[in-house]
Each structure stands twice: as structure tokens, then as C-alpha cells.
PDB file of N, CA, C and O in Angstrom, chain B, residues numbered from 101:
ATOM      1  N   UNK B 101      -9.724  -3.727   9.324  1.00  0.00           N
ATOM      2  CA  UNK B 101      -8.546  -4.524   9.053  1.00  0.00           C
ATOM      3  C   UNK B 101      -8.956  -5.822   8.356  1.00  0.00           C
ATOM      4  O   UNK B 101     -10.105  -6.257   8.437  1.00  0.00           O
ATOM      5  N   UNK B 102      -7.995  -6.419   7.679  1.00  0.00           N
ATOM      6  CA  UNK B 102      -8.263  -7.695   7.034  1.00  0.00           C
ATOM      7  C   UNK B 102      -8.689  -7.584   5.587  1.00  0.00           C
ATOM      8  O   UNK B 102      -9.133  -8.573   5.004  1.00  0.00           O
ATOM      9  N   UNK B 103      -8.567  -6.403   4.984  1.00  0.00           N
ATOM     10  CA  UNK B 103      -8.945  -6.232   3.594  1.00  0.00           C
ATOM     11  C   UNK B 103      -7.791  -6.508   2.653  1.00  0.00           C
ATOM     12  O   UNK B 103      -6.685  -6.841   3.078  1.00  0.00           O
ATOM     13  N   UNK B 104      -8.068  -6.362   1.369  1.00  0.00           N
ATOM     14  CA  UNK B 104      -7.050  -6.516   0.333  1.00  0.00           C
ATOM     15  C   UNK B 104      -6.779  -5.141  -0.258  1.00  0.00           C
ATOM     16  O   UNK B 104      -7.698  -4.447  -0.693  1.00  0.00           O
ATOM     17  N   UNK B 105      -5.515  -4.757  -0.270  1.00  0.00           N
ATOM     18  CA  UNK B 105      -5.086  -3.476  -0.832  1.00  0.00           C
ATOM     19  C   UNK B 105      -4.377  -3.760  -2.149  1.00  0.00           C
ATOM     20  O   UNK B 105      -3.451  -4.568  -2.205  1.00  0.00           O
ATOM     21  N   UNK B 106      -4.824  -3.082  -3.213  1.00  0.00           N
ATOM     22  CA  UNK B 106      -4.193  -3.188  -4.522  1.00  0.00           C
ATOM     23  C   UNK B 106      -3.747  -1.794  -4.934  1.00  0.00           C
ATOM     24  O   UNK B 106      -4.525  -0.843  -4.863  1.00  0.00           O
ATOM     25  N   UNK B 107      -2.502  -1.670  -5.364  1.00  0.00           N
ATOM     26  CA  UNK B 107      -1.966  -0.385  -5.791  1.00  0.00           C
ATOM     27  C   UNK B 107      -1.745  -0.439  -7.295  1.00  0.00           C
ATOM     28  O   UNK B 107      -1.049  -1.318  -7.804  1.00  0.00           O
ATOM     29  N   UNK B 108      -2.345   0.511  -7.993  1.00  0.00           N
ATOM     30  CA  UNK B 108      -2.263   0.589  -9.443  1.00  0.00           C
ATOM     31  C   UNK B 108      -1.410   1.783  -9.847  1.00  0.00           C
ATOM     32  O   UNK B 108      -1.430   2.828  -9.196  1.00  0.00           O
ATOM     33  N   UNK B 109      -0.659   1.610 -10.937  1.00  0.00           N
ATOM     34  CA  UNK B 109       0.102   2.715 -11.511  1.00  0.00           C
ATOM     35  C   UNK B 109      -0.328   2.887 -12.953  1.00  0.00           C
ATOM     36  O   UNK B 109      -0.288   1.942 -13.742  1.00  0.00           O
ATOM     37  N   UNK B 110      -0.739   4.099 -13.295  1.00  0.00           N
ATOM     38  CA  UNK B 110      -1.088   4.421 -14.673  1.00  0.00           C
ATOM     39  C   UNK B 110      -0.334   5.697 -15.018  1.00  0.00           C
ATOM     40  O   UNK B 110      -0.664   6.779 -14.534  1.00  0.00           O
ATOM     41  N   UNK B 111       0.677   5.555 -15.858  1.00  0.00           N
ATOM     42  CA  UNK B 111       1.546   6.691 -16.154  1.00  0.00           C
ATOM     43  C   UNK B 111       2.305   7.084 -14.898  1.00  0.00           C
ATOM     44  O   UNK B 111       3.018   6.266 -14.317  1.00  0.00           O
ATOM     45  N   UNK B 112       2.154   8.325 -14.483  1.00  0.00           N
ATOM     46  CA  UNK B 112       2.810   8.800 -13.266  1.00  0.00           C
ATOM     47  C   UNK B 112       1.858   8.866 -12.080  1.00  0.00           C
ATOM     48  O   UNK B 112       2.236   9.344 -11.011  1.00  0.00           O
ATOM     49  N   UNK B 113       0.619   8.389 -12.257  1.00  0.00           N
ATOM     50  CA  UNK B 113      -0.397   8.464 -11.216  1.00  0.00           C
ATOM     51  C   UNK B 113      -0.593   7.110 -10.546  1.00  0.00           C
ATOM     52  O   UNK B 113      -0.709   6.084 -11.216  1.00  0.00           O
ATOM     53  N   UNK B 114      -0.629   7.121  -9.212  1.00  0.00           N
ATOM     54  CA  UNK B 114      -0.877   5.916  -8.432  1.00  0.00           C
ATOM     55  C   UNK B 114      -2.248   6.014  -7.765  1.00  0.00           C
ATOM     56  O   UNK B 114      -2.668   7.089  -7.336  1.00  0.00           O
ATOM     57  N   UNK B 115      -2.937   4.877  -7.683  1.00  0.00           N
ATOM     58  CA  UNK B 115      -4.235   4.788  -7.027  1.00  0.00           C
ATOM     59  C   UNK B 115      -4.244   3.536  -6.161  1.00  0.00           C
ATOM     60  O   UNK B 115      -3.669   2.511  -6.527  1.00  0.00           O
ATOM     61  N   UNK B 116      -4.896   3.628  -5.019  1.00  0.00           N
ATOM     62  CA  UNK B 116      -5.027   2.477  -4.119  1.00  0.00           C
ATOM     63  C   UNK B 116      -6.487   2.052  -4.068  1.00  0.00           C
ATOM     64  O   UNK B 116      -7.382   2.885  -3.929  1.00  0.00           O
ATOM     65  N   UNK B 117      -6.717   0.750  -4.182  1.00  0.00           N
ATOM     66  CA  UNK B 117      -8.052   0.183  -4.030  1.00  0.00           C
ATOM     67  C   UNK B 117      -8.018  -0.729  -2.818  1.00  0.00           C
ATOM     68  O   UNK B 117      -7.143  -1.588  -2.701  1.00  0.00           O
ATOM     69  N   UNK B 118      -8.970  -0.542  -1.917  1.00  0.00           N
ATOM     70  CA  UNK B 118      -9.062  -1.392  -0.734  1.00  0.00           C
ATOM     71  C   UNK B 118     -10.431  -2.048  -0.715  1.00  0.00           C
ATOM     72  O   UNK B 118     -11.453  -1.374  -0.845  1.00  0.00           O
ATOM     73  N   UNK B 119     -10.451  -3.372  -0.553  1.00  0.00           N
ATOM     74  CA  UNK B 119     -11.697  -4.125  -0.485  1.00  0.00           C
ATOM     75  C   UNK B 119     -11.694  -4.923   0.815  1.00  0.00           C
ATOM     76  O   UNK B 119     -10.792  -5.720   1.074  1.00  0.00           O
ATOM     77  N   UNK B 120     -12.724  -4.689   1.625  1.00  0.00           N
ATOM     78  CA  UNK B 120     -12.856  -5.372   2.910  1.00  0.00           C
ATOM     79  C   UNK B 120     -13.624  -6.690   2.720  1.00  0.00           C
ATOM     80  O   UNK B 120     -14.279  -6.871   1.693  1.00  0.00           O
ATOM     81  N   UNK B 121     -13.552  -7.608   3.692  1.00  0.00           N
ATOM     82  CA  UNK B 121     -14.240  -8.902   3.557  1.00  0.00           C
ATOM     83  C   UNK B 121     -15.736  -8.786   3.280  1.00  0.00           C
ATOM     84  O   UNK B 121     -16.308  -9.664   2.634  1.00  0.00           O
ATOM     85  N   UNK B 122     -16.384  -7.714   3.759  1.00  0.00           N
ATOM     86  CA  UNK B 122     -17.820  -7.553   3.521  1.00  0.00           C
ATOM     87  C   UNK B 122     -18.137  -6.899   2.174  1.00  0.00           C
ATOM     88  O   UNK B 122     -19.299  -6.639   1.863  1.00  0.00           O
ATOM     89  N   UNK B 123     -17.090  -6.635   1.373  1.00  0.00           N
ATOM     90  CA  UNK B 123     -17.283  -6.046   0.052  1.00  0.00           C
ATOM     91  C   UNK B 123     -17.181  -4.530   0.031  1.00  0.00           C
ATOM     92  O   UNK B 123     -17.129  -3.927  -1.042  1.00  0.00           O
ATOM     93  N   UNK B 124     -17.152  -3.914   1.187  1.00  0.00           N
ATOM     94  CA  UNK B 124     -17.018  -2.455   1.223  1.00  0.00           C
ATOM     95  C   UNK B 124     -15.592  -2.056   0.881  1.00  0.00           C
ATOM     96  O   UNK B 124     -14.702  -2.905   0.827  1.00  0.00           O
ATOM     97  N   UNK B 125     -15.377  -0.798   0.656  1.00  0.00           N
ATOM     98  CA  UNK B 125     -14.042  -0.302   0.346  1.00  0.00           C
ATOM     99  C   UNK B 125     -14.130   0.866  -0.595  1.00  0.00           C
ATOM    100  O   UNK B 125     -15.180   1.496  -0.720  1.00  0.00           O
ATOM    101  N   UNK B 126     -13.048   1.155  -1.248  1.00  0.00           N
ATOM    102  CA  UNK B 126     -13.050   2.270  -2.167  1.00  0.00           C
ATOM    103  C   UNK B 126     -11.683   2.504  -2.782  1.00  0.00           C
ATOM    104  O   UNK B 126     -10.726   1.770  -2.540  1.00  0.00           O
ATOM    105  N   UNK B 127     -11.630   3.553  -3.586  1.00  0.00           N
ATOM    106  CA  UNK B 127     -10.408   3.945  -4.269  1.00  0.00           C
ATOM    107  C   UNK B 127      -9.972   5.290  -3.719  1.00  0.00           C
ATOM    108  O   UNK B 127     -10.806   6.114  -3.343  1.00  0.00           O
ATOM    109  N   UNK B 128      -8.654   5.514  -3.672  1.00  0.00           N
ATOM    110  CA  UNK B 128      -8.149   6.813  -3.239  1.00  0.00           C
ATOM    111  C   UNK B 128      -6.828   7.105  -3.925  1.00  0.00           C
ATOM    112  O   UNK B 128      -6.090   6.200  -4.315  1.00  0.00           O
ATOM    113  N   UNK B 129      -6.554   8.377  -4.061  1.00  0.00           N
ATOM    114  CA  UNK B 129      -5.280   8.794  -4.612  1.00  0.00           C
ATOM    115  C   UNK B 129      -4.191   8.645  -3.566  1.00  0.00           C
ATOM    116  O   UNK B 129      -4.437   8.822  -2.373  1.00  0.00           O
ATOM    117  N   UNK B 130      -3.003   8.323  -4.008  1.00  0.00           N
ATOM    118  CA  UNK B 130      -1.868   8.171  -3.103  1.00  0.00           C
ATOM    119  C   UNK B 130      -0.653   8.853  -3.719  1.00  0.00           C
ATOM    120  O   UNK B 130      -0.582   9.067  -4.929  1.00  0.00           O
ATOM    121  N   UNK B 131       0.286   9.183  -2.865  1.00  0.00           N
ATOM    122  CA  UNK B 131       1.564   9.722  -3.302  1.00  0.00           C
ATOM    123  C   UNK B 131       2.618   8.651  -3.076  1.00  0.00           C
ATOM    124  O   UNK B 131       2.711   8.102  -1.978  1.00  0.00           O
ATOM    125  N   UNK B 132       3.410   8.346  -4.088  1.00  0.00           N
ATOM    126  CA  UNK B 132       4.454   7.326  -4.001  1.00  0.00           C
ATOM    127  C   UNK B 132       5.799   7.989  -4.267  1.00  0.00           C
ATOM    128  O   UNK B 132       5.984   8.655  -5.286  1.00  0.00           O
ATOM    129  N   UNK B 133       6.738   7.799  -3.337  1.00  0.00           N
ATOM    130  CA  UNK B 133       8.080   8.353  -3.491  1.00  0.00           C
ATOM    131  C   UNK B 133       9.104   7.293  -3.096  1.00  0.00           C
ATOM    132  O   UNK B 133       8.819   6.455  -2.239  1.00  0.00           O
ATOM    133  N   UNK B 134      10.284   7.315  -3.702  1.00  0.00           N
ATOM    134  CA  UNK B 134      11.343   6.383  -3.296  1.00  0.00           C
ATOM    135  C   UNK B 134      11.812   6.705  -1.875  1.00  0.00           C
ATOM    136  O   UNK B 134      11.939   7.869  -1.496  1.00  0.00           O
ATOM    137  N   UNK B 135      12.064   5.657  -1.104  1.00  0.00           N
ATOM    138  CA  UNK B 135      12.709   5.801   0.204  1.00  0.00           C
ATOM    139  C   UNK B 135      13.769   4.715   0.274  1.00  0.00           C
ATOM    140  O   UNK B 135      13.468   3.561   0.578  1.00  0.00           O
ATOM    141  N   UNK B 136      15.002   5.086  -0.005  1.00  0.00           N
ATOM    142  CA  UNK B 136      16.060   4.095  -0.147  1.00  0.00           C
ATOM    143  C   UNK B 136      15.731   3.231  -1.346  1.00  0.00           C
ATOM    144  O   UNK B 136      15.480   3.753  -2.433  1.00  0.00           O
ATOM    145  N   UNK B 137      15.727   1.912  -1.169  1.00  0.00           N
ATOM    146  CA  UNK B 137      15.367   1.002  -2.255  1.00  0.00           C
ATOM    147  C   UNK B 137      13.885   0.643  -2.217  1.00  0.00           C
ATOM    148  O   UNK B 137      13.413  -0.092  -3.085  1.00  0.00           O
ATOM    149  N   UNK B 138      13.148   1.140  -1.240  1.00  0.00           N
ATOM    150  CA  UNK B 138      11.725   0.855  -1.078  1.00  0.00           C
ATOM    151  C   UNK B 138      10.877   1.981  -1.661  1.00  0.00           C
ATOM    152  O   UNK B 138      11.403   3.014  -2.074  1.00  0.00           O
ATOM    153  N   UNK B 139       9.553   1.772  -1.693  1.00  0.00           N
ATOM    154  CA  UNK B 139       8.625   2.813  -2.101  1.00  0.00           C
ATOM    155  C   UNK B 139       7.791   3.240  -0.906  1.00  0.00           C
ATOM    156  O   UNK B 139       7.205   2.399  -0.224  1.00  0.00           O
ATOM    157  N   UNK B 140       7.730   4.535  -0.648  1.00  0.00           N
ATOM    158  CA  UNK B 140       6.933   5.095   0.441  1.00  0.00           C
ATOM    159  C   UNK B 140       5.599   5.553  -0.125  1.00  0.00           C
ATOM    160  O   UNK B 140       5.556   6.266  -1.127  1.00  0.00           O
ATOM    161  N   UNK B 141       4.509   5.144   0.518  1.00  0.00           N
ATOM    162  CA  UNK B 141       3.159   5.453   0.053  1.00  0.00           C
ATOM    163  C   UNK B 141       2.438   6.239   1.136  1.00  0.00           C
ATOM    164  O   UNK B 141       2.397   5.833   2.297  1.00  0.00           O
ATOM    165  N   UNK B 142       1.874   7.362   0.738  1.00  0.00           N
ATOM    166  CA  UNK B 142       1.084   8.170   1.664  1.00  0.00           C
ATOM    167  C   UNK B 142      -0.299   8.356   1.046  1.00  0.00           C
ATOM    168  O   UNK B 142      -0.432   8.866  -0.066  1.00  0.00           O
ATOM    169  N   UNK B 143      -1.329   7.934   1.785  1.00  0.00           N
ATOM    170  CA  UNK B 143      -2.710   8.130   1.344  1.00  0.00           C
ATOM    171  C   UNK B 143      -3.111   9.574   1.629  1.00  0.00           C
ATOM    172  O   UNK B 143      -2.602  10.197   2.561  1.00  0.00           O
ATOM    173  N   UNK B 144      -4.021  10.094   0.823  1.00  0.00           N
ATOM    174  CA  UNK B 144      -4.468  11.473   0.987  1.00  0.00           C
ATOM    175  C   UNK B 144      -5.040  11.724   2.386  1.00  0.00           C
ATOM    176  O   UNK B 144      -4.897  12.826   2.916  1.00  0.00           O
ATOM    177  N   UNK B 145      -5.689  10.717   2.993  1.00  0.00           N
ATOM    178  CA  UNK B 145      -6.333  10.931   4.293  1.00  0.00           C
ATOM    179  C   UNK B 145      -5.583  10.300   5.472  1.00  0.00           C
ATOM    180  O   UNK B 145      -6.145  10.190   6.562  1.00  0.00           O
ATOM    181  N   UNK B 146      -4.330   9.887   5.277  1.00  0.00           N
ATOM    182  CA  UNK B 146      -3.570   9.290   6.386  1.00  0.00           C
ATOM    183  C   UNK B 146      -3.223  10.366   7.412  1.00  0.00           C
ATOM    184  O   UNK B 146      -2.914  11.505   7.063  1.00  0.00           O
ATOM    185  N   UNK B 147      -3.281   9.981   8.674  1.00  0.00           N
ATOM    186  CA  UNK B 147      -2.938  10.905   9.758  1.00  0.00           C
ATOM    187  C   UNK B 147      -1.479  11.321   9.638  1.00  0.00           C
ATOM    188  O   UNK B 147      -0.661  10.580   9.093  1.00  0.00           O
ATOM    189  N   UNK B 148      -1.159  12.487  10.139  1.00  0.00           N
ATOM    190  CA  UNK B 148       0.203  13.006  10.051  1.00  0.00           C
ATOM    191  C   UNK B 148       1.238  12.003  10.522  1.00  0.00           C
ATOM    192  O   UNK B 148       1.149  11.489  11.637  1.00  0.00           O
ATOM    193  N   UNK B 149       2.210  11.726   9.685  1.00  0.00           N
ATOM    194  CA  UNK B 149       3.292  10.813  10.040  1.00  0.00           C
ATOM    195  C   UNK B 149       3.047   9.367   9.667  1.00  0.00           C
ATOM    196  O   UNK B 149       3.994   8.581   9.665  1.00  0.00           O
ATOM    197  N   UNK B 150       1.812   8.973   9.349  1.00  0.00           N
ATOM    198  CA  UNK B 150       1.525   7.590   8.964  1.00  0.00           C
ATOM    199  C   UNK B 150       1.829   7.392   7.482  1.00  0.00           C
ATOM    200  O   UNK B 150       1.597   8.283   6.665  1.00  0.00           O
ATOM    201  N   UNK B 151       2.351   6.213   7.148  1.00  0.00           N
ATOM    202  CA  UNK B 151       2.676   5.903   5.758  1.00  0.00           C
ATOM    203  C   UNK B 151       2.827   4.390   5.609  1.00  0.00           C
ATOM    204  O   UNK B 151       2.818   3.650   6.593  1.00  0.00           O
ATOM    205  N   UNK B 152       2.965   3.949   4.365  1.00  0.00           N
ATOM    206  CA  UNK B 152       3.205   2.546   4.058  1.00  0.00           C
ATOM    207  C   UNK B 152       4.508   2.456   3.275  1.00  0.00           C
ATOM    208  O   UNK B 152       4.911   3.407   2.605  1.00  0.00           O
ATOM    209  N   UNK B 153       5.160   1.304   3.369  1.00  0.00           N
ATOM    210  CA  UNK B 153       6.365   1.030   2.581  1.00  0.00           C
ATOM    211  C   UNK B 153       6.188  -0.270   1.827  1.00  0.00           C
ATOM    212  O   UNK B 153       5.735  -1.265   2.394  1.00  0.00           O
ATOM    213  N   UNK B 154       6.541  -0.270   0.549  1.00  0.00           N
ATOM    214  CA  UNK B 154       6.616  -1.514  -0.216  1.00  0.00           C
ATOM    215  C   UNK B 154       8.084  -1.888  -0.275  1.00  0.00           C
ATOM    216  O   UNK B 154       8.913  -1.118  -0.760  1.00  0.00           O
ATOM    217  N   UNK B 155       8.400  -3.073   0.222  1.00  0.00           N
ATOM    218  CA  UNK B 155       9.776  -3.555   0.246  1.00  0.00           C
ATOM    219  C   UNK B 155      10.224  -3.943  -1.152  1.00  0.00           C
ATOM    220  O   UNK B 155       9.521  -4.664  -1.860  1.00  0.00           O
ATOM    221  N   UNK B 156      11.399  -3.462  -1.549  1.00  0.00           N
ATOM    222  CA  UNK B 156      11.944  -3.842  -2.851  1.00  0.00           C
ATOM    223  C   UNK B 156      12.477  -5.270  -2.843  1.00  0.00           C
ATOM    224  O   UNK B 156      12.651  -5.868  -3.905  1.00  0.00           O
ATOM    225  N   UNK B 157      12.738  -5.823  -1.660  1.00  0.00           N
ATOM    226  CA  UNK B 157      13.318  -7.166  -1.601  1.00  0.00           C
ATOM    227  C   UNK B 157      12.274  -8.272  -1.728  1.00  0.00           C
ATOM    228  O   UNK B 157      12.536  -9.288  -2.372  1.00  0.00           O
ATOM    229  N   UNK B 158      11.080  -8.093  -1.117  1.00  0.00           N
ATOM    230  CA  UNK B 158      10.092  -9.176  -1.160  1.00  0.00           C
ATOM    231  C   UNK B 158       8.673  -8.715  -1.483  1.00  0.00           C
ATOM    232  O   UNK B 158       7.756  -9.535  -1.525  1.00  0.00           O
ATOM    233  N   UNK B 159       8.478  -7.422  -1.711  1.00  0.00           N
ATOM    234  CA  UNK B 159       7.160  -6.912  -2.072  1.00  0.00           C
ATOM    235  C   UNK B 159       6.199  -6.761  -0.910  1.00  0.00           C
ATOM    236  O   UNK B 159       5.039  -6.406  -1.119  1.00  0.00           O
ATOM    237  N   UNK B 160       6.651  -7.021   0.317  1.00  0.00           N
ATOM    238  CA  UNK B 160       5.758  -6.900   1.466  1.00  0.00           C
ATOM    239  C   UNK B 160       5.367  -5.440   1.674  1.00  0.00           C
ATOM    240  O   UNK B 160       6.078  -4.524   1.259  1.00  0.00           O
ATOM    241  N   UNK B 161       4.233  -5.246   2.321  1.00  0.00           N
ATOM    242  CA  UNK B 161       3.707  -3.917   2.598  1.00  0.00           C
ATOM    243  C   UNK B 161       3.759  -3.700   4.104  1.00  0.00           C
ATOM    244  O   UNK B 161       3.200  -4.483   4.872  1.00  0.00           O
ATOM    245  N   UNK B 162       4.430  -2.641   4.515  1.00  0.00           N
ATOM    246  CA  UNK B 162       4.552  -2.329   5.944  1.00  0.00           C
ATOM    247  C   UNK B 162       3.803  -1.048   6.244  1.00  0.00           C
ATOM    248  O   UNK B 162       3.885  -0.077   5.492  1.00  0.00           O
ATOM    249  N   UNK B 163       3.067  -1.052   7.355  1.00  0.00           N
ATOM    250  CA  UNK B 163       2.383   0.137   7.835  1.00  0.00           C
ATOM    251  C   UNK B 163       3.245   0.744   8.932  1.00  0.00           C
ATOM    252  O   UNK B 163       3.642   0.052   9.870  1.00  0.00           O
ATOM    253  N   UNK B 164       3.532   2.033   8.816  1.00  0.00           N
ATOM    254  CA  UNK B 164       4.454   2.707   9.728  1.00  0.00           C
ATOM    255  C   UNK B 164       3.858   4.025  10.203  1.00  0.00           C
ATOM    256  O   UNK B 164       2.949   4.576   9.582  1.00  0.00           O
ATOM    257  N   UNK B 165       4.389   4.514  11.313  1.00  0.00           N
ATOM    258  CA  UNK B 165       4.068   5.861  11.767  1.00  0.00           C
ATOM    259  C   UNK B 165       5.370   6.563  12.117  1.00  0.00           C
ATOM    260  O   UNK B 165       6.451   6.049  11.833  1.00  0.00           O
ATOM    261  N   UNK B 166       5.273   7.722  12.726  1.00  0.00           N
ATOM    262  CA  UNK B 166       6.490   8.483  13.006  1.00  0.00           C
ATOM    263  C   UNK B 166       7.385   7.820  14.051  1.00  0.00           C
ATOM    264  O   UNK B 166       8.506   8.276  14.276  1.00  0.00           O
ATOM    265  N   UNK B 167       6.908   6.751  14.691  1.00  0.00           N
ATOM    266  CA  UNK B 167       7.725   6.004  15.654  1.00  0.00           C
ATOM    267  C   UNK B 167       8.309   4.731  15.053  1.00  0.00           C
ATOM    268  O   UNK B 167       9.104   4.052  15.704  1.00  0.00           O
ATOM    269  N   UNK B 168       7.927   4.397  13.815  1.00  0.00           N
ATOM    270  CA  UNK B 168       8.474   3.219  13.154  1.00  0.00           C
ATOM    271  C   UNK B 168       7.410   2.237  12.698  1.00  0.00           C
ATOM    272  O   UNK B 168       6.266   2.617  12.452  1.00  0.00           O
ATOM    273  N   UNK B 169       7.793   0.976  12.586  1.00  0.00           N
ATOM    274  CA  UNK B 169       6.938  -0.086  12.059  1.00  0.00           C
ATOM    275  C   UNK B 169       5.763  -0.385  12.979  1.00  0.00           C
ATOM    276  O   UNK B 169       5.939  -0.540  14.187  1.00  0.00           O
ATOM    277  N   UNK B 170       4.557  -0.466  12.402  1.00  0.00           N
ATOM    278  CA  UNK B 170       3.366  -0.916  13.131  1.00  0.00           C
ATOM    279  C   UNK B 170       3.170  -2.403  12.852  1.00  0.00           C
ATOM    280  O   UNK B 170       3.115  -3.205  13.785  1.00  0.00           O
ATOM    281  N   UNK B 171       3.064  -2.783  11.561  1.00  0.00           N
ATOM    282  CA  UNK B 171       2.990  -4.192  11.177  1.00  0.00           C
ATOM    283  C   UNK B 171       3.265  -4.325   9.687  1.00  0.00           C
ATOM    284  O   UNK B 171       3.196  -3.345   8.945  1.00  0.00           O
ATOM    285  N   UNK B 172       3.579  -5.548   9.251  1.00  0.00           N
ATOM    286  CA  UNK B 172       3.828  -5.837   7.837  1.00  0.00           C
ATOM    287  C   UNK B 172       2.909  -6.955   7.373  1.00  0.00           C
ATOM    288  O   UNK B 172       2.501  -7.813   8.155  1.00  0.00           O
ATOM    289  N   UNK B 173       2.595  -6.926   6.096  1.00  0.00           N
ATOM    290  CA  UNK B 173       1.798  -7.986   5.483  1.00  0.00           C
ATOM    291  C   UNK B 173       2.519  -8.455   4.222  1.00  0.00           C
ATOM    292  O   UNK B 173       3.138  -7.646   3.531  1.00  0.00           O
ATOM    293  N   UNK B 174       2.446  -9.759   3.910  1.00  0.00           N
ATOM    294  CA  UNK B 174       3.148 -10.276   2.730  1.00  0.00           C
ATOM    295  C   UNK B 174       2.429  -9.903   1.440  1.00  0.00           C
ATOM    296  O   UNK B 174       1.239  -9.588   1.439  1.00  0.00           O
ATOM    297  N   UNK B 175       3.170  -9.945   0.356  1.00  0.00           N
ATOM    298  CA  UNK B 175       2.624  -9.731  -0.971  1.00  0.00           C
ATOM    299  C   UNK B 175       1.743 -10.921  -1.329  1.00  0.00           C
ATOM    300  O   UNK B 175       2.146 -12.069  -1.145  1.00  0.00           O
ATOM    301  N   UNK B 176       0.555 -10.657  -1.835  1.00  0.00           N
ATOM    302  CA  UNK B 176      -0.344 -11.700  -2.308  1.00  0.00           C
ATOM    303  C   UNK B 176      -0.076 -11.883  -3.793  1.00  0.00           C
ATOM    304  O   UNK B 176      -0.408 -11.015  -4.600  1.00  0.00           O
ATOM    305  N   UNK B 177       0.520 -13.004  -4.150  1.00  0.00           N
ATOM    306  CA  UNK B 177       0.852 -13.253  -5.555  1.00  0.00           C
ATOM    307  C   UNK B 177      -0.338 -13.924  -6.221  1.00  0.00           C
ATOM    308  O   UNK B 177      -0.813 -14.973  -5.784  1.00  0.00           O
ATOM    309  N   UNK B 178      -0.802 -13.296  -7.282  1.00  0.00           N
ATOM    310  CA  UNK B 178      -1.962 -13.816  -7.999  1.00  0.00           C
ATOM    311  C   UNK B 178      -1.513 -14.344  -9.354  1.00  0.00           C
ATOM    312  O   UNK B 178      -0.668 -13.741 -10.016  1.00  0.00           O
ATOM    313  N   UNK B 179      -2.067 -15.440  -9.748  1.00  0.00           N
ATOM    314  CA  UNK B 179      -1.754 -16.026 -11.039  1.00  0.00           C
ATOM    315  C   UNK B 179      -2.430 -15.244 -12.150  1.00  0.00           C
ATOM    316  O   UNK B 179      -3.578 -14.820 -12.010  1.00  0.00           O
ATOM    317  N   UNK B 180      -1.725 -15.052 -13.250  1.00  0.00           N
ATOM    318  CA  UNK B 180      -2.312 -14.374 -14.400  1.00  0.00           C
ATOM    319  C   UNK B 180      -2.824 -15.363 -15.423  1.00  0.00           C
ATOM    320  O   UNK B 180      -3.457 -14.966 -16.401  1.00  0.00           O
ATOM    321  N   UNK B 181      -2.561 -16.659 -15.215  1.00  0.00           N
ATOM    322  CA  UNK B 181      -3.069 -17.669 -16.149  1.00  0.00           C
ATOM    323  C   UNK B 181      -4.480 -18.060 -15.743  1.00  0.00           C
ATOM    324  O   UNK B 181      -4.833 -18.011 -14.565  1.00  0.00           O
ATOM    325  N   UNK B 182      -5.278 -18.446 -16.718  1.00  0.00           N
ATOM    326  CA  UNK B 182      -6.668 -18.794 -16.404  1.00  0.00           C
ATOM    327  C   UNK B 182      -6.964 -20.219 -16.747  1.00  0.00           C
ATOM    328  O   UNK B 182      -8.088 -20.681 -16.548  1.00  0.00           O
TER     329      UNK B 182
END
């Protein structure tokens, strides 16, 4: 826990990159589907029923399971100016 998750979209393909504080992490394929006004994300290796939601209202990322919300994290806004 405590890493940074970045979700990339290239064409119709989505990829997730996770980087932990110690520099470890990796890339994985994900499936993204609409769920209401939000986006539902399922990682290839997520346990049955586990998923993430990106909120359309504020960009927050919520981790959920088949019983509901586990926790949410805010969107990290990064500046594109240098």
C-alpha cells in the first residue's frame, strides 16, 4: 500500500502502472467498462469480485469488493508546465 497508480489509455487499450515508495512495481493490463457515470477497472490478477472505480465527479479512485467500498484515494493532479 502507499504506491502511485497511473492508468494509461492508448486507443482502446488500458494499462495500469503501479510504483511503490521503494521503487518496485510494474505494469499490467486492465479492463475498463462504464458503470453508471463512473469507470470500473478490473486488473487481470484481481481476486474475484474486487475492482476499482474512477469517479466521474472528482476523479477519485475507489477500491471495492463484492460487499462494497473498501477505501478511496483522491486524484493526484500533476502540473504539465515545467
